[in-house]
LOBADREN-711480 format. One record per residue (C-alpha): residue number from 1; y, z negated, x negated; residue in three letters. Coordinates in steps of 0.001 Angstrom, whole numbers, plus 500000, padded with zeros to 6 digits. Last residue first. Example, Ala and Ser with C-alpha at 12.3 -4.5 7.8 and 13.67 -1.06 7.14 Angstrom:
<zakes>
<2 <498940 492860 486330> 'SER'>;
<1 <495500 492200 487700> 'ALA'>;
</zakes>
This chain:
<zakes>
<350 <128218 819431 074950> 'PRO'>;
<349 <124457 819621 076358> 'ARG'>;
<348 <122235 817088 075475> 'ALA'>;
<347 <118219 816766 074920> 'ASP'>;
<346 <118082 820647 074492> 'ALA'>;
<345 <115984 820027 070907> 'HIS'>;
<344 <114315 817294 072238> 'THR'>;
<343 <115368 813330 072073> 'ASP'>;
<342 <114668 810867 074830> 'SER'>;
<341 <113220 807901 072452> 'PRO'>;
<340 <115882 808576 069829> 'ALA'>;
<339 <115325 809597 066563> 'THR'>;
<338 <116815 808246 063275> 'VAL'>;
<337 <115854 810330 060122> 'ALA'>;
<336 <115367 807997 057288> 'PRO'>;
<335 <118178 807028 055058> 'ARG'>;
<334 <117476 807529 051615> 'ARG'>;
<333 <120482 805397 049100> 'SER'>;
<332 <117636 804857 046350> 'ALA'>;
<331 <117268 808529 046390> 'ILE'>;
<330 <120395 808947 045468> 'VAL'>;
<329 <120517 806711 042503> 'THR'>;
<328 <117295 807912 041166> 'ARG'>;
<327 <118365 811855 041389> 'ALA'>;
<326 <121324 810974 039285> 'LEU'>;
<325 <119217 808915 036915> 'SER'>;
<324 <117055 811917 036477> 'ARG'>;
<323 <120068 813394 035136> 'PRO'>;
<322 <121070 817355 035852> 'SER'>;
<321 <120865 819205 032249> 'THR'>;
<320 <118629 822350 033675> 'VAL'>;
<319 <120444 822397 037030> 'PHE'>;
<318 <124129 822273 035955> 'GLY'>;
<317 <123269 825096 033232> 'TYR'>;
<316 <121696 827408 035681> 'GLY'>;
<315 <124579 827158 037829> 'TRP'>;
<314 <126703 827620 035305> 'CYS'>;
<313 <124663 830761 033910> 'MET'>;
<312 <124307 832250 037195> 'HIS'>;
<311 <128128 831693 038543> 'MET'>;
<310 <129772 832488 035664> 'THR'>;
<309 <127331 835225 034816> 'ALA'>;
<308 <128447 836829 038278> 'LEU'>;
<307 <132187 836213 037970> 'ALA'>;
<306 <131984 837841 034788> 'LEU'>;
<305 <130263 841107 035909> 'PRO'>;
<304 <132492 841468 038858> 'ILE'>;
<303 <135520 841402 036795> 'ARG'>;
<302 <135690 844749 036163> 'LEU'>;
<301 <135568 845640 039689> 'ARG'>;
<300 <138909 843643 040523> 'ALA'>;
<299 <140623 845618 038303> 'GLY'>;
<298 <139575 848742 039585> 'LEU'>;
<297 <140690 848062 043364> 'PRO'>;
<296 <137572 847049 045454> 'LEU'>;
<295 <136040 849573 047461> 'GLY'>;
<294 <132501 849047 046443> 'ARG'>;
<293 <132548 846454 044315> 'GLY'>;
<292 <129012 845283 045146> 'ALA'>;
<291 <127499 848286 044552> 'PRO'>;
<290 <128662 848320 041267> 'LEU'>;
<289 <128271 844996 040027> 'SER'>;
<288 <124424 845129 040080> 'GLY'>;
<287 <124694 847600 037276> 'VAL'>;
<286 <126805 845545 035513> 'THR'>;
<285 <124754 842194 036113> 'ILE'>;
<284 <121515 844060 035188> 'ALA'>;
<283 <122976 845657 031967> 'ALA'>;
<282 <124285 841910 031166> 'LEU'>;
<281 <120517 840693 031829> 'TYR'>;
<280 <119011 843156 029633> 'ALA'>;
<279 <121480 842544 026574> 'ALA'>;
<278 <120338 838836 027029> 'PRO'>;
<277 <116648 839594 026772> 'VAL'>;
<276 <117300 842600 023973> 'LEU'>;
<275 <118100 840175 021802> 'LEU'>;
<274 <114966 839036 021123> 'ALA'>;
<273 <114419 842166 018879> 'TRP'>;
<272 <116912 841213 016321> 'PRO'>;
<271 <114194 839018 015039> 'THR'>;
<270 <114024 835668 013456> 'LEU'>;
<269 <116922 833112 013626> 'ALA'>;
<268 <119725 835053 015458> 'ALA'>;
<267 <117812 836998 017656> 'GLY'>;
<266 <115383 834126 018200> 'LEU'>;
<265 <118616 832004 019150> 'VAL'>;
<264 <120174 834822 021264> 'VAL'>;
<263 <116826 835222 023156> 'GLY'>;
<262 <116836 831491 023870> 'ALA'>;
<261 <119825 831189 025075> 'VAL'>;
<260 <119402 834142 027260> 'ASP'>;
<259 <115789 833387 028481> 'ALA'>;
<258 <116896 829695 029180> 'VAL'>;
<257 <119602 830623 031317> 'LEU'>;
<256 <117949 833508 032998> 'ALA'>;
<255 <115538 830990 034076> 'ALA'>;
<254 <118269 828266 035504> 'PRO'>;
<253 <119782 831073 037347> 'ALA'>;
<252 <116314 832014 039324> 'ALA'>;
<251 <114819 828463 040027> 'LEU'>;
<250 <117167 828067 043167> 'TYR'>;
<249 <115680 831624 044593> 'ARG'>;
<248 <112125 831156 043456> 'LEU'>;
<247 <111927 827936 045700> 'ASN'>;
<246 <112608 824288 045973> 'VAL'>;
<245 <112651 822251 049332> 'SER'>;
<244 <109555 820447 048948> 'GLY'>;
<243 <110072 817977 046412> 'ARG'>;
<242 <112598 816350 048784> 'HIS'>;
<241 <115020 814225 046747> 'TYR'>;
<240 <114074 815373 043109> 'ARG'>;
<239 <114511 819382 044568> 'THR'>;
<238 <117874 817850 046141> 'VAL'>;
<237 <118952 816360 043002> 'VAL'>;
<236 <118550 820039 041399> 'ARG'>;
<235 <120635 821426 043938> 'ARG'>;
<234 <123120 819145 042659> 'TRP'>;
<233 <123567 819633 039505> 'ARG'>;
<232 <123012 823448 039930> 'GLY'>;
<231 <126210 823231 042742> 'TYR'>;
<230 <128427 821235 040410> 'ASP'>;
<229 <127759 823938 037586> 'LYS'>;
<228 <128771 826347 040078> 'TYR'>;
<227 <132267 824723 041261> 'GLN'>;
<226 <133061 823989 037626> 'LYS'>;
<225 <132495 827466 036182> 'ALA'>;
<224 <134569 828649 039467> 'LEU'>;
<223 <137215 826589 038360> 'ALA'>;
<222 <136933 827782 034812> 'ARG'>;
<221 <137431 831275 035581> 'VAL'>;
<220 <140041 831242 038073> 'THR'>;
<219 <141288 831037 041371> 'PRO'>;
<218 <138318 829594 043245> 'ARG'>;
<217 <137342 831969 046369> 'PRO'>;
<216 <139233 831564 049721> 'ARG'>;
<215 <136767 831387 052714> 'TYR'>;
<214 <136986 833179 055653> 'SER'>;
<213 <134688 831661 058333> 'VAL'>;
<212 <132413 833693 060742> 'ARG'>;
<211 <130226 832567 063458> 'LEU'>;
<210 <128575 835480 065583> 'GLU'>;
<209 <126423 835877 062078> 'PRO'>;
<208 <124439 832799 063769> 'SER'>;
<207 <122584 830006 062224> 'PHE'>;
<206 <120914 827428 064261> 'TRP'>;
<205 <119899 823833 063382> 'ILE'>;
<204 <117261 822232 065705> 'LEU'>;
<203 <116647 818628 066419> 'HIS'>;
<202 <113032 816650 065737> 'GLY'>;
<201 <114899 813698 063886> 'ALA'>;
<200 <113505 815195 060334> 'GLU'>;
<199 <115706 818205 061182> 'ARG'>;
<198 <118734 815901 061483> 'ILE'>;
<197 <118169 814338 058562> 'ARG'>;
<196 <117427 817617 056434> 'TYR'>;
<195 <120804 818993 058481> 'ASN'>;
<194 <122397 815370 056383> 'LEU'>;
<193 <120901 816286 052843> 'GLU'>;
<192 <121995 819745 053095> 'TRP'>;
<191 <125350 819187 054289> 'ASP'>;
<190 <125995 816937 051564> 'GLN'>;
<189 <124910 819082 048565> 'ALA'>;
<188 <127788 817675 046779> 'ARG'>;
<187 <128739 814426 046089> 'VAL'>;
<186 <125804 812943 048124> 'PHE'>;
<185 <126018 809428 047554> 'GLU'>;
<184 <128009 809446 050280> 'GLU'>;
<183 <125290 810314 052762> 'ASN'>;
<182 <126840 811846 055970> 'TYR'>;
<181 <126946 810711 059136> 'GLY'>;
<180 <124925 807596 060588> 'GLY'>;
<179 <122051 809855 061737> 'GLN'>;
<178 <123002 808432 065072> 'ARG'>;
<177 <126440 809209 064797> 'GLU'>;
<176 <125836 812606 063958> 'LEU'>;
<175 <123623 813222 066710> 'VAL'>;
<174 <125892 811647 069253> 'GLU'>;
<173 <128705 813946 068185> 'ARG'>;
<172 <127086 817262 068437> 'ARG'>;
<171 <127635 819520 065445> 'PHE'>;
<170 <129608 822370 064411> 'VAL'>;
<169 <128373 823158 061300> 'GLY'>;
<168 <129992 823845 057505> 'LEU'>;
<167 <127880 826497 056194> 'TYR'>;
<166 <123869 826130 057722> 'VAL'>;
<165 <120682 824103 056852> 'THR'>;
<164 <117395 824498 057145> 'ASP'>;
<163 <118044 827332 059781> 'ALA'>;
<162 <116647 828508 063295> 'PRO'>;
<161 <117428 832264 063829> 'ALA'>;
<160 <120241 834655 064338> 'ALA'>;
<159 <119705 837737 062273> 'ALA'>;
<158 <121253 838180 058876> 'GLY'>;
<157 <124478 837565 056987> 'GLY'>;
<156 <125087 838144 053070> 'THR'>;
<155 <126479 834258 052606> 'HIS'>;
<154 <125243 832587 054848> 'PHE'>;
<153 <121996 834101 055153> 'ALA'>;
<152 <121225 832947 051766> 'ALA'>;
<151 <119456 836417 049920> 'ASN'>;
<150 <120072 835834 046422> 'GLY'>;
<149 <123731 834520 045767> 'VAL'>;
<148 <125107 836862 043335> 'GLY'>;
<147 <122611 839723 042786> 'ILE'>;
<146 <122145 839247 046878> 'LYS'>;
<145 <126027 840255 047380> 'SER'>;
<144 <128292 838025 049302> 'THR'>;
<143 <129396 835581 046271> 'MET'>;
<142 <129836 838427 043938> 'ALA'>;
<141 <132117 840351 045978> 'ALA'>;
<140 <134117 837306 046893> 'ALA'>;
<139 <134624 836359 043008> 'VAL'>;
<138 <135727 839957 042288> 'ALA'>;
<137 <138081 839709 044889> 'HIS'>;
<136 <139234 836429 043835> 'GLU'>;
<135 <139935 837914 040469> 'TRP'>;
<134 <141531 841110 041437> 'ASP'>;
<133 <143921 839043 043877> 'ASN'>;
<132 <143673 837178 047250> 'GLU'>;
<131 <140192 836847 047670> 'GLY'>;
<130 <137721 836982 050892> 'GLU'>;
<129 <134361 834911 051014> 'ALA'>;
<128 <133072 835381 054348> 'HIS'>;
<127 <131064 831957 054448> 'MET'>;
<126 <128741 833277 057675> 'ILE'>;
<125 <127389 831087 060695> 'GLY'>;
<124 <126953 827531 061800> 'GLY'>;
<123 <125397 825790 064721> 'VAL'>;
<122 <124164 821742 064600> 'ASN'>;
<121 <122426 819933 067138> 'ALA'>;
<120 <120903 822988 068787> 'ALA'>;
<119 <120391 823496 072566> 'GLY'>;
<118 <120348 827162 071883> 'THR'>;
<117 <122752 828334 074604> 'GLU'>;
<116 <124981 825179 075277> 'ASP'>;
<115 <125406 824749 071228> 'LEU'>;
<114 <125913 828516 070811> 'LEU'>;
<113 <128372 828698 073840> 'ARG'>;
<112 <130581 825917 071697> 'VAL'>;
<111 <129800 827935 068282> 'ALA'>;
<110 <131340 830947 070581> 'THR'>;
<109 <134663 829054 071858> 'ALA'>;
<108 <135244 827200 068095> 'ILE'>;
<107 <134974 830598 066153> 'TYR'>;
<106 <136806 832924 068456> 'ASP'>;
<105 <139693 833199 066508> 'PRO'>;
<104 <137876 833325 063124> 'SER'>;
<103 <138308 830052 061497> 'LEU'>;
<102 <139915 830113 057823> 'MET'>;
<101 <138254 827814 054822> 'GLY'>;
<100 <140594 826549 052209> 'HIS'>;
<99 <141226 823399 053481> 'GLY'>;
<98 <137469 823046 054779> 'ASP'>;
<97 <136147 823059 058231> 'VAL'>;
<96 <133773 820994 059919> 'ARG'>;
<95 <133485 820962 063931> 'VAL'>;
<94 <132501 818185 065902> 'VAL'>;
<93 <131913 818385 069550> 'VAL'>;
<92 <131791 815173 071679> 'PRO'>;
<91 <135521 814149 070682> 'HIS'>;
<90 <137003 810928 069427> 'ARG'>;
<89 <137946 811378 065615> 'SER'>;
<88 <139002 808660 063448> 'ALA'>;
<87 <135325 807522 062562> 'LYS'>;
<86 <134722 811645 062147> 'ILE'>;
<85 <137625 811950 059592> 'ALA'>;
<84 <136252 809069 057677> 'ALA'>;
<83 <132549 810020 057068> 'ASN'>;
<82 <134293 813697 056414> 'LEU'>;
<81 <136533 812345 053405> 'ALA'>;
<80 <133657 809927 052014> 'ALA'>;
<79 <131033 813073 052106> 'PRO'>;
<78 <133913 815123 050522> 'THR'>;
<77 <134800 812812 047615> 'ARG'>;
<76 <138519 812161 046880> 'GLY'>;
<75 <137878 808076 046552> 'THR'>;
<74 <141159 807143 048453> 'PRO'>;
<73 <140083 809065 051451> 'ASN'>;
<72 <142955 807996 053837> 'PRO'>;
<71 <143400 809522 057474> 'VAL'>;
<70 <145243 812182 059011> 'THR'>;
<69 <146259 813300 062508> 'HIS'>;
<68 <146975 816751 064158> 'VAL'>;
<67 <147129 817444 067822> 'ARG'>;
<66 <150426 815700 067987> 'PRO'>;
<65 <152121 819255 066409> 'ASP'>;
<64 <154677 819790 064234> 'GLU'>;
<63 <154880 816369 062450> 'ALA'>;
<62 <151494 816159 062063> 'VAL'>;
<61 <151939 819433 060009> 'LEU'>;
<60 <154686 818196 057910> 'GLU'>;
<59 <152838 815241 057073> 'ALA'>;
<58 <149833 817685 055886> 'ALA'>;
<57 <152024 819691 053871> 'ILE'>;
<56 <153468 816705 052155> 'ALA'>;
<55 <150131 815297 050895> 'ASP'>;
<54 <148820 818684 049790> 'THR'>;
<53 <151891 818752 047764> 'ARG'>;
<52 <149692 818687 044209> 'ASP'>;
<51 <148132 815862 042646> 'LYS'>;
<50 <145482 815432 045494> 'SER'>;
<49 <144264 811803 045929> 'PRO'>;
<48 <142289 812698 049044> 'GLY'>;
<47 <143424 813206 052522> 'LEU'>;
<46 <141209 813578 055935> 'ALA'>;
<45 <142417 815762 058163> 'ILE'>;
<44 <141845 815222 061707> 'VAL'>;
<43 <142219 818010 063829> 'VAL'>;
<42 <142473 817455 068074> 'GLU'>;
<41 <141229 820019 070679> 'LEU'>;
<40 <141025 820002 074472> 'GLU'>;
<39 <139154 822844 075907> 'GLY'>;
<38 <141401 826364 076198> 'SER'>;
<37 <139316 828017 073204> 'TYR'>;
<36 <141245 831039 071553> 'GLU'>;
<35 <142227 829312 068408> 'GLN'>;
<34 <145500 828993 067633> 'GLU'>;
<33 <145535 825413 066329> 'LEU'>;
<32 <142467 826191 064198> 'ILE'>;
<31 <143793 828845 062384> 'HIS'>;
<30 <147197 827161 061759> 'ARG'>;
<29 <145147 824610 060227> 'VAL'>;
<28 <143995 827037 057789> 'SER'>;
<27 <147303 828738 057152> 'ASN'>;
<26 <148649 825190 056060> 'ARG'>;
<25 <146125 824023 054142> 'LEU'>;
<24 <145677 827437 051723> 'HIS'>;
<23 <147969 826727 048724> 'ARG'>;
<22 <148556 822985 048799> 'GLU'>;
<21 <144835 822037 049071> 'GLU'>;
<20 <144640 819531 046006> 'ASN'>;
<19 <141967 817537 047997> 'LEU'>;
<18 <141450 817956 051697> 'VAL'>;
<17 <138170 817072 053943> 'PRO'>;
<16 <138892 818545 057033> 'MET'>;
<15 <137459 817299 060857> 'ILE'>;
<14 <138016 819443 063923> 'VAL'>;
<13 <137486 817165 067302> 'SER'>;
<12 <136540 819248 070163> 'VAL'>;
<11 <136559 818461 073860> 'ALA'>;
<10 <133973 819974 075955> 'PRO'>;
<9 <134779 823180 078305> 'LEU'>;
<8 <133966 822204 081914> 'ALA'>;
<7 <137713 821833 083038> 'SER'>;
<6 <138376 825401 081293> 'ASP'>;
<5 <135866 826966 083330> 'THR'>;
<4 <134825 830363 082239> 'ALA'>;
<3 <132528 828679 079417> 'ALA'>;
<2 <130391 827187 082188> 'ASN'>;
<1 <128666 824310 080576> 'MET'>;
</zakes>
């Protein structure tokens, strides 16, 4: 592919699973339609059963631009939405975007170039959290700091390199179709599971800091708590689905939760010295929030410890309480990786 020749640029399908996204949907689609990319482009929005004006906004977008289409997703589940959008789309490169994600202007052009240069089946980059008020600024700071999310490259950045999984993703359609799309039993962590099958089939997943998506954090403590409880719950499913995937980063939040709860219980029942454990945790996230909040307004900086505690404790709670029955259901739906006889890392160009 010669990026300088418009006729050689592959056509791109952007797929969007949306549910209750009235706040950000129009802006997110605008960032797609205004991409600095000369190839053909379509946007397929999979509409879940929203309770706000998401469907009305999507209808307006369809009426305003012939490149925008919608498909129904009555289950409201993200993997089902993604599969419906993939099926309704038609171009050889498939870009996943969420309804609250804002692509950088050259995102698609850069991703197409990286697919060509690396031969990867999927490329992705940095989930750059950005807030619009003090609470969201605090969450964004927590989500881009190592004390908040560890050393995950798609949160904190890093060098371009092969990866186990990436944020969102820009895929070769033939690889998606060969693998049968997303496993719809994975209500969360569906990206990890799909990328696992893609790697098992012998393909390359590539992370690059050149790719950047602005992400809008959850707007309330309650919404953030649910998000991270679900993350922890489904990460435990992943560790049971693929036992070799667990590492110390995944165990940090559950360990902190258990230690803090034990400290409080023992402190109340036996000795106040046990309260030093939760006190030490609170001190650690308070000190850790100082560099994370550098340059933010005072109101945002004061909220970072709350954001960190919500993320850690809810992720840990979800991980610890994730039922084995959920993992058994998901494991029963396991799809083997499908390898074509001619597959290599660079078997096709977009």
